[in-house]
Phi, psi and omega in degrees: 000136182258159173251114182227162176295136176284174181294160183304148181297332187269022177288105185291342181270358179264113185292343179297337177289339182267355182245107187293327186263014181244134181231132179277130179255307177242134185241147177253119180234167174243132178225162182280115175259186181295333181251010181127198180287133178229148177279144184214137179259127182231162174276127178278092189298312185299314182292320178296322178296318179298316180295314183299316181288338178286329179265339178210088186304134176082000183282333185245109176264312176206176182297333179259002181227080181237133180274086183290335180296323178288318182292335179296339180280353180265143176245115182235127178235080182286153175255129179279137181235129171213166179140207183288145180301318184298319181289324177296319179295321177300320177297315180296324176294317181294330178278351181077018181283324181235159174260182184295324181295313179293323179298319178296323178290327181293322184271353180290140179272102183287340182287343182273358182235144177278349179273134179288120181241158176300136182209170179245121182289150178297139180168187176257132184232142172266129179241125178259142179266340178237149180283337181247144181287123177228167183289335182259012181289134178260127177255147177238137171254112186255126170268107179272115188276170169279171182299325185254016186301318186262009179281142177294329182264022181296146177300157182298326179295322178291319178299316181296319177297319179300313180299319182294312180296320179295326177296316178294321182297313180290337176285320183285321189250138174280331181239130183232135178245136176255121179258109187254129178283160178304323180296315178291326180295324180291334181275353180279134177274107185265337186290146179275152177287148179293145178089348181270135179283154178273152181279124180267135182248148176289123183298331182275358184288139180295132182297331183272358180287129183270358180259130180235153178250135181235149177225126179280116179266324183203141177260152174277091182285142180240127179273115181271138178186142177228128182238101177287150177217161180298145180242206185279165173218128179224155184240158175204138179293345181276349176277079185204160177289135181287156175283134181290133176269140183299335181274348185273131178255357181282148177301132181299331181301329181285350183254008182285159182299151175214153181287148178260151175294155176171123181285323181231358180232140187235159176170173176227167185228139175241163175222155180216160183267130175251113181292165179294148178205161181251135178242151179216130172256110184259143182227149171229111183053046180278138178269122176227159179281156177296329178295319179293320177299316179297324180297319180286321184286323191240305186295309181284345176059044182296153165291137188251141168224082185264137178300123183287349181263017177296145180282178185296321180298318180295319180296316179295326177297316180292323178297316179292337182274358176145341182293328179295323178285329182281323181235068185296322183292316178298318182293320178296316179297319180294320179297320178293319178296318179295320178296320178295319179297314181295320180295316179295321180296319179295320180294316179295320180297316180296318180296317181290327177297316180296317181295320180295315179299317181297316182294318180294320179293323178293326181272358184296328178300336179290344180284331185300308180296329180296311180288329179300308184286336174292320177291321177301318179297321178294322180291319181297324179295332178272323182237077182303327183283350184286345184252355185292332179242020179266115181297317182296312181295321181295326182285330186255346187301328183270336186254295192286319191300317180296320179295316183293321179294321178297317178297321178296318180297324177295316179297317181294325177295322178284323183232086181302333180296327178294321176298321177297317179296319180297314180296321178296321179295316179298321182292324183272359178292330183053050184285356176293337183242124178259113185264010179293136183296317181298320179295317180296320180296315179297319181297318181293316181297318181296321179293325177295314181296318180298322179295317180294320182291329177289327182277331182231077183293341183273050181282134180260174179296330179293327180286338181295335176295317178296320179294324177294325176297320179295321185283332190235339180275177179292119187293328182292320179292324180295315182293320180293323180294319180296321179293320180295324180295322181291341183258346186224149180269340181282121184285139176285168182254169175073219185300321182294322180294319178297316180294322182294319179296325178293319181292320180297325179283336184274323184254136178296150185292336182288342178270141180260190185290344178296329178296320181296315180298318181295322181298312180295318181295318178297322180295320178295320180294319179294323179295324179286329185282328184282140180292139182298320180297318179294321180297316179296326179293330182276353183297333179297323178282324183294321185285358175292333175282127183302324183291336183259357185297314180292323179296321178296319179296320178295323179296314179298319180298319179295319179296317180295321177299320178296316182291324178298316178298316180295318180297318181300314182293309185289325178297315178299317180296314180296319180297320179293316178296318180297319178297318179297318180294318179299314180298315181298313181293316183291321177295319177297319178295318177298319179295318178297319178298319180293317179296317179298317179295319178297314180297322179296317179294320179294323178297318177296323178294320177296321178300316179295322179296312181296320177299323178293319176303310183298320183291314183292329180288347179284340183290144180081181181259123181238141182276333185233150173242123183257113182254123181240110176270323179204149179206142178211161181293143180275355180295143178091346177274131189299326187267003186240149176280164182294340183265019182247165176227159174251129187229142172240124183163213181198164175230112184255148174216146180260112179276117182290162178303142181222165171254129179260122179255127181243125181260130180244094179291146177270137183233143176258145176287162178299324178295319178296318179299316180295318182294320179294327178292326179279323184216111184292346181272000179298138177265111183280175176232077182292159181232158173244095184258304186265167177203160173216160186221163173211163185236148176228145176295156175299139183098342175270150184228151173267114181272329178201136174227124184226126179276137182239158176299156181080024179055049177239161182220137169264122183231123177245122182234156173236148177267190184296335181268359179088005178290135185262137173227130182242130179240149168225104188220166173290156180309317185283349185253353186292324180297314179295322179296322178292325182284316188257001178097319177054217180256029182294145176267122185255134177230127183286142182297329178294335183277322187251337183062220174286144187212164169227155187239140172226147183217132176255117186291319186294322181263351184055042181256130179249133177242127174243112184260118172283102193296323183266327179279349180055048175243141182243116178256124183243131179228149176240135180269131179237112182296331185276353183243241188239033176090225184282132177233137178291136179265353176191176172290168180301134181272124181272120182260004188296332183289346180260355184232144175289160182297140179092355180277144175226166183264134179258322184220154176209141173203150178278149166282112189305131178088352179238177180249050178233144187236127176274131178236130177245123185258184184287350176266015179062032179254128179253129181224156182248123180255130180267126177282351178272310181271350183058036180223159171277147171297152177295328184288143179226139179252115179264113182272158180292321180209167179292124182289158175282336178197157175231145182224144173249129181295143183300336180276000177074024183259327190225156167252134177237127178246149178242138180227148174263120177236103183070238179258011182244154174251121181248150180241143177228135182252141177228126177286137180296329184292335179241034184301127178086352183257350181234164180271358179094164182245114177292140179255124182270086179235109184279164171057039175281136183288141178276334187257010181235134175290151178263161178234120175258112189218183180221152179247134181058296178244153184293342180275353177265083190271137178231143172254120189243141174218162179257140173242098185292329181296320180261003180054048185223161173244128186241000000 
């Protein structure tokens, strides 16, 4: 028992804080041991100090500083109290220690509620009846039990705690009272057995005398005897030696079938070799979660074979799914390399853009003559006559024009937008109409002269002066003068007089000035109606008249002046638009080239990164190979969640060689079951119909396999390092438990060393005995929790054995919590898990047995010894353990190389000894 600090005083859920006259002396706590949670009894220092100082102030300073000389002067005679909780609470109520509210809390069952309620922990408590210490004060030592303390089916840990507390209670108190509730009283068997004599008391004996005299009149003698008889025989084709596999180097003898342990369930197990093989799960656009992808990439540490041509999105998806965490150094180097590539690409792109703009701007003056002659060609096509007397056009039409048009077609082929702009410019020029004033004036004058010449073809040289005035003088003055002549007889002087005389000679006197006005108006109308292009084309004929030759030349000059102005403006506009288009297109091309170059460099960088991933993942031993041909984000797909991806590839794994163990349970027919229930001597005909299997890696071993009712199996395996793992699972779940760990109990080989295992089916108690270290590890299996749990720390057995002794065999007494241990001195002893002590009786065997068995009905121990070429069995009744020499069992032809199975059919009292005969493929 340890001395530890008790729980804090301010624990509101501890009812001892609500009872002023109650002090906790011994406390029951649970702490984490090497095998799990274990119960432990400690001294409650704080509470014990409070009680000691209340009866003798200042006597208790600490657990190591107590003034015992002062305490020796006190006389305390406590009365021990134990029993039912309800009766203890009634006592406390009668003493006035608790009120009704606290009493109700004390008797409430806190285990039936998930809500934490105030409760009193199991332990030993001092109860005072007076608040002040007096000589007549009566103290009580109360053992407050757990809920299941007095139950017959209480767990072994509760029973052991009960024994310990009662030992302390009887040690502290000379007088002990048991308070039994009506419910517990009804469960007590009070009637005496028939044939037993009653105890006679001396009538004169004082009723208060605690000493009684007993005399043994007769013992209940038990006649010991075991009579073996022939049993059943059944066959199976699986009870045979396995065929040797060429890859197996293990002795075939080690692979032969063997019987499994089982108190009420029987069967045998075979094993076979499974060679190594490769498996592959292939996918095409398979949807998986990002968590599963991360598990394969990073957690499982698979060997990788990733497609090196994955795009940037796929690579970033893989990095986010776990590759960045798995290969941080590679990812950092790649990110820096990618940043450098992008930075260099941007710098090169900016430099090339500036160079391209500069070159195009320097070459832009070459565009002006190209567009100039292209526009000239368009004008000539509309006004063919405009170039017949153009010196410039005549000089270049044969040389330059063809070259410039070819250059324009080349530019348009490279830049179609420039061709669109050129065609649009030509269309909006409206060159069919020449709006220049000089051209219109010349055109109108020529039409006036042509009109007059058509009406008066007999024009003389004298009349040509008047026509020249019309063609070259101010037209408004000429028309006004003619109108004035028509209205007045007085002739004007000067130029007007000259013109008038000419008109008079030209126009008959019978016509008045209205004719002149009509002539001019008709000429203006005709000039407006005729197309400018047609008019220019007719100038060649018009200039044949000497009087019109100069006017025709002036008209052409006016048209050319108009076209020169138009060409200058449009040529400049087209050159500017063309330069803008060239710069835009060339800069875009330079940008595309830079982007393409950057993408190519980044793609090469991604290839190198993926190649590094693949190479580094090859190092070490990996069970799986993850092949990724393509991968994309699952977002946007109607059938997929946002956290999924679509992957094309496979996941391969190499399954190493394994041993396959196949269990063949033995089954009884319904008729056999019925017959055995009616007559236990019936010889059944069991069958082997079903089977189940599990696999273990090479180097792992099955240390114990025991079949349990309900199609369950206890399986103890060791790995290559000798570490032990024990499972208790359903037939269908044992394979998964071996693969994933399940609820198996693991014990390190350094902790247990060499060991032997014993298991009691009825109590689900597992014993692992460290044979050389003499340590006993006890575990209890709980189906509702997490499997096997240690019920205490390892039990050290060294104080009961001399140095150098080790344990050879161990088995439970079926139905009890006692364990038989046989050591290297051929001594068999029984250890109680309840009292934590060995029985006084010891069985000294002639030699160390090859095996020990406990009958399923809990009546006998059977040992097997090899004597010469025979295997002999000896039975010892547990009730007379160590007092008899044993009963030899006459069973011939028992195999020396096969383990035996001591089991029972239907009921535990129908005991059978089973062995395998591989030669006849039978179980006997």
